[in-house]
C-alpha positions in Angstrom: 0.0 0.0 0.0 1.4 3.4 -0.9 2.3 5.6 2.0 0.1 8.6 2.5 2.1 11.8 1.9 3.0 13.9 4.9 1.3 17.3 5.1 3.4 20.3 4.4 5.3 21.4 7.6 3.8 24.9 7.5 0.3 23.4 7.8 1.5 20.7 10.2 3.0 23.2 12.6 -0.3 25.0 12.7 -2.4 22.0 13.2 -0.2 19.3 14.9 2.9 21.0 16.3 4.1 17.8 18.2 4.2 15.9 14.9 5.9 18.8 13.2 8.6 18.9 15.9 9.2 15.2 15.6 9.8 15.6 11.8 11.8 18.9 12.1 14.1 18.0 14.9 14.4 14.3 14.3 16.0 11.9 16.6 19.3 13.8 16.8 17.7 17.2 17.5 19.3 18.8 14.5 17.7 21.9 13.0 19.3 22.6 9.7 18.9 22.4 6.0 15.4 21.6 4.8 14.2 21.3 8.4 15.4 24.8 9.2 13.9 26.2 6.0 10.6 24.5 6.8 10.5 25.9 10.3 11.4 29.4 9.0 8.5 29.1 6.6 6.2 28.0 9.4 7.1 31.0 11.6 7.3 33.5 8.7 10.9 34.5 8.8 14.5 33.3 9.1 15.6 32.2 12.6 19.0 33.8 13.4 19.5 31.8 16.6 18.2 28.5 15.2 21.5 26.8 16.4 20.5 27.6 20.0 16.9 26.5 19.8 16.2 23.6 22.2 15.4 20.3 20.6 11.7 19.7 20.5 10.7 23.3 21.1 7.3 24.3 19.7 7.8 27.9 18.5 5.9 30.4 20.5 4.4 31.8 17.3 2.7 28.4 16.7 2.0 27.2 20.3 -1.5 28.6 20.5 -2.5 27.3 17.0 -3.6 29.3 14.1 -6.8 30.8 15.6 -5.3 32.0 18.9 -7.3 32.1 22.1 -11.1 32.6 22.2 -12.0 36.1 23.4 -15.0 37.4 25.2 -16.0 40.9 26.3 -18.0 41.1 29.6 -19.9 44.2 30.5 -17.4 46.8 31.9 -14.4 44.8 30.8 -11.8 44.8 28.1 -11.8 41.8 25.8 -10.5 38.8 27.8 -9.6 35.2 27.1 -12.7 33.0 27.5 -12.0 30.0 29.7 -15.6 29.2 30.6 -19.1 30.6 30.8 -20.6 28.5 33.5 -19.2 29.5 35.8 -17.7 32.6 34.2 -13.9 32.4 34.0 -12.0 35.1 32.0 -8.2 35.5 31.8 -6.4 38.8 31.2 -4.0 38.8 28.2 -0.6 39.8 29.5 -0.7 43.1 27.6 -3.8 44.1 29.6 -1.6 44.0 32.7 0.6 47.0 31.7 -0.7 49.3 34.4 1.1 49.6 37.7 -2.3 49.4 39.4 -4.7 47.1 37.5 -7.9 48.8 36.4 -11.0 46.9 37.4 -11.9 46.5 33.7 -8.7 44.4 33.3 -9.1 42.1 36.3 -9.4 38.4 35.6 -12.7 36.8 36.6 -12.8 33.4 38.4 -16.3 32.4 39.6 -17.2 29.1 41.2 -21.0 29.7 41.2 -23.5 32.3 40.1 -23.1 35.9 41.5 -25.9 37.0 43.8 -28.2 39.8 43.0 -26.6 43.2 43.6 -27.3 44.7 47.0 -30.2 47.2 47.1 -28.4 49.1 49.8 -24.7 48.2 50.0 -24.2 50.0 53.3 -26.8 47.7 54.9 -25.1 44.5 53.7 -24.3 42.4 56.8 -21.5 40.0 57.7 -21.4 37.8 60.7 -18.3 36.9 62.7 -18.8 33.8 64.9 -17.3 30.6 66.1 -14.3 30.6 68.4 -14.8 34.2 69.5 -15.9 35.7 72.8 -18.4 38.2 71.3 -20.0 37.2 68.0 -20.6 40.2 65.8 -23.0 41.1 63.0 -21.8 44.2 61.2 -23.1 46.2 58.3 -20.8 47.6 55.7 -21.6 51.0 57.0 -20.5 49.9 60.5 -17.3 48.5 59.2 -16.4 51.8 57.7 -17.3 53.9 60.8 -16.0 51.6 63.5 -12.6 50.5 62.2 -9.6 52.3 60.6 -9.6 52.3 56.8 -6.3 51.3 55.1 -5.3 51.2 51.4 -2.7 48.9 49.9 -1.7 47.7 46.4 -2.3 43.9 46.7 -1.7 41.1 44.3 -4.5 38.6 43.9 -3.9 35.5 41.9 -5.9 32.4 41.1 -4.4 29.3 42.6 -4.4 27.6 39.2 -2.6 30.4 37.4 -0.3 28.8 34.8 -2.2 25.5 34.8 -2.2 25.3 31.0 1.6 24.8 31.0 1.4 21.3 32.6 2.0 18.2 30.6 0.0 16.1 30.7 -3.0 18.4 31.0 -4.6 18.6 34.4 -8.2 19.2 35.5 -9.5 22.8 35.6 -9.4 26.0 33.6 -6.3 26.1 31.4 -4.9 29.4 32.6 -1.8 31.0 31.0 -0.2 33.8 33.1 -3.1 36.2 33.3 -5.0 35.1 36.4 -3.3 37.9 38.3 -4.2 41.5 39.3 -2.6 44.2 41.4 -5.4 46.5 42.6 -5.4 49.3 45.1 -7.7 47.9 47.8 -9.3 49.9 50.6 -10.9 48.3 53.6 -10.4 47.4 57.2 -7.9 45.0 58.6 -9.3 41.6 59.2 -7.2 41.5 62.4 -9.0 44.5 63.8 -12.4 42.9 63.3 -11.3 39.6 64.8 -9.9 41.4 67.8 -13.2 43.2 68.3 -14.9 39.8 68.4 -12.4 38.6 71.0 -10.5 35.6 69.6 -10.4 32.5 71.9 -7.1 30.7 72.4 -8.7 27.8 70.4 -9.0 29.9 67.2 -7.0 28.2 64.4 -8.6 29.0 61.1 -11.1 31.6 59.7 -13.5 30.3 57.0 -15.2 32.6 54.6 -18.7 32.3 53.2 -20.3 34.2 50.3 -23.7 34.9 48.9 -23.1 33.4 45.5 -25.4 30.6 44.3 -24.4 27.0 43.6 -24.5 26.1 39.9 -27.1 23.5 40.7 -29.4 26.4 41.8 -29.8 24.8 45.2 -29.8 27.7 47.7 -28.7 25.4 50.5 -25.5 24.2 48.8 -22.4 26.2 49.6 -20.4 27.1 46.4 -17.0 27.3 48.0 -15.8 28.0 51.6 -12.1 28.0 52.3 -10.3 28.9 55.5 -7.1 30.9 56.2 -4.8 30.1 59.2 -5.2 32.6 62.0 -1.6 33.8 61.6 -2.3 35.0 58.1 -5.6 36.5 59.1 -3.8 38.7 61.7 -1.3 39.9 59.1 -1.9 43.7 58.6 -2.4 43.4 54.8 -5.2 40.8 55.0 -8.3 42.9 54.5 -12.1 43.0 54.6 -12.2 45.1 51.4 -14.8 47.8 50.6 -13.3 49.6 47.6 -11.2 48.9 44.6 -9.0 51.6 43.1 -10.9 54.2 45.1 -14.4 53.1 43.8 -17.0 50.7 45.0 -16.0 47.1 44.2 -17.6 46.0 40.9 -20.3 43.5 41.5 -18.6 40.7 39.5 -15.6 41.1 41.9 -17.5 40.7 45.1 -19.4 43.9 46.0 -20.2 45.2 48.4 -17.6 43.5 50.6 -15.1 40.8 50.3 -11.8 39.5 51.8 -8.4 39.9 50.3 -5.8 37.4 51.4 -2.8 38.7 49.4 0.0 36.5 48.1 -2.0 33.3 48.7 -4.5 31.5 46.4 -7.3 33.8 45.3 -9.9 31.3 46.4 -9.2 32.4 50.0 -10.4 35.9 49.1 -14.1 35.4 49.6 -16.4 37.5 47.3 -19.9 38.7 48.4 -18.8 38.0 52.0 -21.6 37.1 54.4 -19.8 35.2 57.2 -16.5 34.6 58.9 -16.5 31.4 60.9 -13.6 31.2 63.3 -12.8 27.5 63.8 -10.7 25.5 66.2 -9.6 23.1 63.5 -8.8 23.0 59.8 -11.9 23.9 57.9 -13.8 21.2 56.0 -15.8 23.3 53.6 -16.0 22.9 49.8 -12.6 23.6 48.4 -10.7 22.2 51.4 -8.9 18.9 51.7 -8.0 16.2 49.2 -6.3 17.7 46.1 -8.2 21.0 46.3 -5.7 23.9 46.5 -3.1 21.4 47.7 0.2 20.2 46.1 2.4 17.1 46.7 4.9 17.2 49.5 7.1 14.9 47.3 6.8 14.7 43.5 4.3 12.3 42.0 4.3 10.7 38.5 2.7 13.1 36.0 -0.7 11.9 35.0 -1.1 9.6 38.0 -4.0 9.6 40.4 -3.7 10.6 44.0 -6.2 11.2 46.8 -4.1 14.0 48.3 -3.4 12.5 51.6 0.3 13.3 51.3 -0.3 16.8 50.0 0.0 20.2 51.7 -2.2 23.3 51.5 -1.0 26.0 49.2 0.0 29.1 51.1 2.4 31.5 49.4 2.1 31.5 45.6 5.0 30.9 43.2 7.4 33.2 41.6 6.1 34.4 38.2 6.5 37.2 35.7 4.5 38.7 32.8 5.6 40.7 29.7 3.1 43.5 29.3 4.1 45.7 26.4 4.9 43.2 23.7 2.3 40.7 22.6 3.1 37.2 21.3 3.2 37.5 17.5 4.2 41.2 17.4 5.8 42.5 14.2 8.5 45.3 14.1 9.9 47.2 11.1 12.9 46.0 9.3 16.1 47.3 10.9 14.7 47.3 14.5 17.6 46.3 16.8 16.3 47.4 20.2 12.9 46.7 21.7 11.9 48.3 25.0 10.3 45.6 27.2 8.5 45.8 30.5 6.2 43.8 32.8 5.5 42.7 36.3 6.8 40.0 38.6 5.7 38.7 42.0 6.3 35.8 44.4 3.5 35.5 47.0 5.0 36.1 50.4 8.4 36.9 48.9 9.9 39.8 47.0 11.5 39.7 43.5 15.3 40.0 43.4 15.8 39.8 39.6 14.2 39.6 36.2 16.1 38.4 33.1 15.3 38.4 29.4 16.7 36.3 26.6 16.3 36.6 22.8 18.5 33.5 21.9 16.3 30.7 23.3 17.8 31.0 26.8 21.5 30.7 25.8 22.3 34.1 27.3 20.3 36.4 29.6 20.2 40.1 30.2 19.2 41.6 33.6 16.3 44.0 33.7 15.7 46.9 36.1 13.3 45.9 38.9 11.4 48.4 41.0 10.7 48.1 44.6 7.0 47.1 45.5 4.6 49.9 46.6 4.1 47.8 49.7 4.4 44.2 50.7 2.3 42.0 48.5 2.3 44.5 45.6 3.8 43.2 42.4 7.0 44.7 41.1 7.4 46.4 37.8 10.4 45.6 35.6 11.8 47.1 32.4 14.8 47.0 30.1 15.8 46.5 26.5 15.9 43.4 24.2 18.7 43.8 21.7 18.5 41.9 18.4 21.4 41.2 15.9 19.3 41.2 12.7 15.9 40.9 11.2 14.1 37.6 11.5 12.1 35.5 14.0 12.9 35.8 17.7 11.4 34.9 21.0 11.6 37.1 24.1 12.0 34.8 27.0 11.5 36.2 30.5 12.0 34.8 34.0 11.9 36.1 37.5 13.9 35.2 40.6 12.6 35.7 44.1 14.3 36.9 47.3 15.0 33.3 48.3 16.8 32.6 45.1 14.0 30.5 43.5 13.9 31.0 39.7 11.2 30.2 37.2 12.0 26.8 35.8 12.3 26.0 32.1 9.3 23.7 32.3 6.4 23.3 34.6 7.4 21.2 37.6 5.8 19.3 40.5 2.8 18.0 38.4 -0.4 17.6 40.5 -3.9 16.5 39.6 -5.5 19.9 39.8 -2.7 21.9 38.2 -1.3 24.2 40.8 2.1 25.9 40.7 3.0 25.7 37.0 5.3 28.8 36.6 7.8 28.1 33.8 9.8 30.7 31.9 7.4 32.4 29.5 8.0 33.7 26.0 6.6 35.9 23.3 7.3 35.5 19.6 8.3 38.5 17.5 9.0 39.1 13.8 11.4 41.8 12.7 11.3 42.8 9.0 
């Protein structure tokens, strides 16, 4: 039987990049001759640093496929990457994160249920603080504002699954890139002040949040998600019961009229549409707690394997990560361009960023960027510098951050886990010059 002819590599790279890589690189990982010409045709230009391209690399220009991500524009938002409609999950493209303080219209959206109806009178909205306290409280938003000092901080908030789409094999959950992050200016009262007013008992260990959102089943008695924060993090001065975002009322989709902000830790701890804070004498057992939910292996497990999470630990501080915010993947520059200004943001949960580096030769060499100090603890840090190119052609801007403990973004997503937490590999953006 005659062998079916192979598709052209240009078409193959756009529709089946893994097969294309197997053909182009071959067993010896060589990229030269006809293979080099084929890859150049696929990306649309010559590849000056082809000799430094890692074997098996799918070019960034082709990694998302010919169509690119599906976009959706929600009311009051810029166009976002659509990861799901029920519940609504929208990711911010990295170029929407170019502001030092993220505008509300550029915040990612991660819902677990259906948002409640907007409050008729936001000032009258009530939250209850009970459990392991001496004096249970029921406070309105108006009472929170009048009774406790208001503070304002820039605070990062990041989905626990940010970067999930980088894991191989694919894990459960929304396949986030890097855009499940925001750095808003949040105004509210310190959670610690409210807990002290309620009089914490010595037995207080965790504080569980509850919201008014509705379970996707429509059952009003089913809790959508309820996670708990260790009391030590609750008493940290930047953990807030938030009332305003960027000087304005919190948008309804982001938890109005009141929510918690637990910065640097998984965003699922930052309860939207807050109705109750239950102080517990043990680890909470609400939806979103235990098993593999927001937990990662203590020791590595085989990628793709099943695990019940008994040997896992809860995620506390989030991982070191960076975004490139002024150059989009697939950008084209005029012939003769030799310097491209680059800038972005980096963050590392409880830790600071010590360095950001950029490479244009597939990671063979790296150039240090300037990194600004954070506005306050838990604010992301802006970075900037110049990417220098030797010629026209196809390049990839690779970027990586290093935190204050010396932990650097890895070349590939590590510590695979069933629900896809902690994937923070080096990121890259394809550019064409000429």
